[in-house]
N, C-alpha and C positions, 0 to 999 in steps of 0.2 A: 820431603819441604825442606828448606833451608833454618823459615823464621818464622810464627804465626803472629799478625794485629789483628788487633778490632776491624781499624781502618786505614785508611791509605796513609792517614796526615799521622799513624804513630810510628811509620819506618821514621829511620834514621839514615835518611838520605846523604850527608853530610858526610859519614861514616863507609855507604856503600862507596859511594862514589870516590873516597879518600882509597879507600880498597882497590880501587880499577875500574869500579861498576862504570859504563861509558854510555850504557839502552838502557832503558828502562821500557818495558810490552807491558800496557795493560790488557786488564779483559775489562770489556764495558758493561755489558750487562749483569747487575746485583754487584760492581766492583765498582764503576764510578757513578750508575744510576740503575734506577729501579728501570726493570724487566723492559723493551718496548720503549721506553722513553728514547729519546732524542737530544735533550736541553742539559747542556751542561755547565752545572750551576759554580760560582763566582770563586769560592775557594780553589776547586780543581782549576780551573783559568789558573790563577797567581800560583799555585804548586806548579805548574808545567810552567809557567813565565819563569819562575824561580831555577827550575830544573834548566831548562833550556837557557840561561846566562851564565849557568856551568859549564854549558860546551857538551850536555845531554844528549842525545837524540831519543827520542819516545816515539814509540809507537801505539797504534789502539789495534788490536788483533779480537774477532769475534764472531764466534757461528752463527750471532744473529745477518739478521737481511740486510742489507747496506740503509743508510741513514745519511741525513743532512745534516751536519754537526755543526757549532756555532763557533768553533774552535780552526786552528790553522794546525790539526797534527794530523799526519797519515794514519791510514787506515787499512785492515786489510777485512771484510766484512768474508759471510759465511767461507772460516778458517777452517772448517774440521778440525779442529781440536779436539782428542791431544795429538791424532795428525799434525807431523810440520812443513806440509813441502813448502807451502807457501810462504811459510816464516822463515825457512835456509834461504830459498831462493831470494830474499828482502833482504837479509842477512848477507848472503855473496855477494849482491846488489850494489849493496852501500859499504862493503868491505868492513863487517864489524866481525868480530872475533863474540864467539857466542861464549866464550870464558867472560867477557864483561858485560853480559845481558844478565839483566834481571827480569823476572817475569813473574808480574801480581796480577791473583785473579782469587776469586772467590771458591772454585771447586777443587777439590782434590783431585778427580779421574779426568776434568778436563786441563784445565790451566796451570795447575800443577805437574800432572803429567808429560803436558804435551812442551812445558818448559825442561821438564828430566830429560826428552827426547831432545833438545835442542843442544841439551849440555848447558842450560844457565843456571843461576841460582835463583831460587823461587820463594816467592811469599803470599801463604795463603791468608785473607783477611775476612773475615767475616759479611756475609754478604749481607745488604741493604735491605733486603723484604722476600723474607722466605716463604712469605701467602701469595705472592703474585707470580709465579715460573714456571717456564715450560715444563709440560706431564713428565717429560726425560729426568729432566732437572733432580723432579722429586724424589725417583726413583733414586737416583745416584746420592741422593743425600742422605737414604734410609743408610744406603752402604759407607758410606762417607763417614757418618757418626759412629760406624763399627769398627773401619780403621783409627779413627782419632782416637774413640776409648781403649781400641788396645794398642797403641803409637802412647797412652797417658799415662798405661799402663807398664810399661817396658821404661823408662824415666826412670 
């Protein structure tokens, strides 16, 4: 992973855009909202509007089931992250170079790994709610904690 932050609001988007990043791919569950929810809070809507005004493309990619969101953002549901087949096709169809992509998510073994598979810049954020998660995610969190401790020890 290239960066770690507490929330999506702690990311320096202006610097990323200045460095040539043109597409931001967000995980949904526990990155933008709690697991299984569909509501998108106003600060996220404002962030997306700000990014859109700078000519940035936004995509939500989730392993979760399709949901009707209250925002006008493209989504890929049931994405099967960390596998990247659906997103690679989307990037190709939209003529987006993976080197200009930033992947933002709360999980090391799905979001960050997926981002590395497509050769994107990756940012891990803290999950919004660790208590209410898919059981498989809870297992991965155990291993994620071990890997993050090892990475911190190496720095």
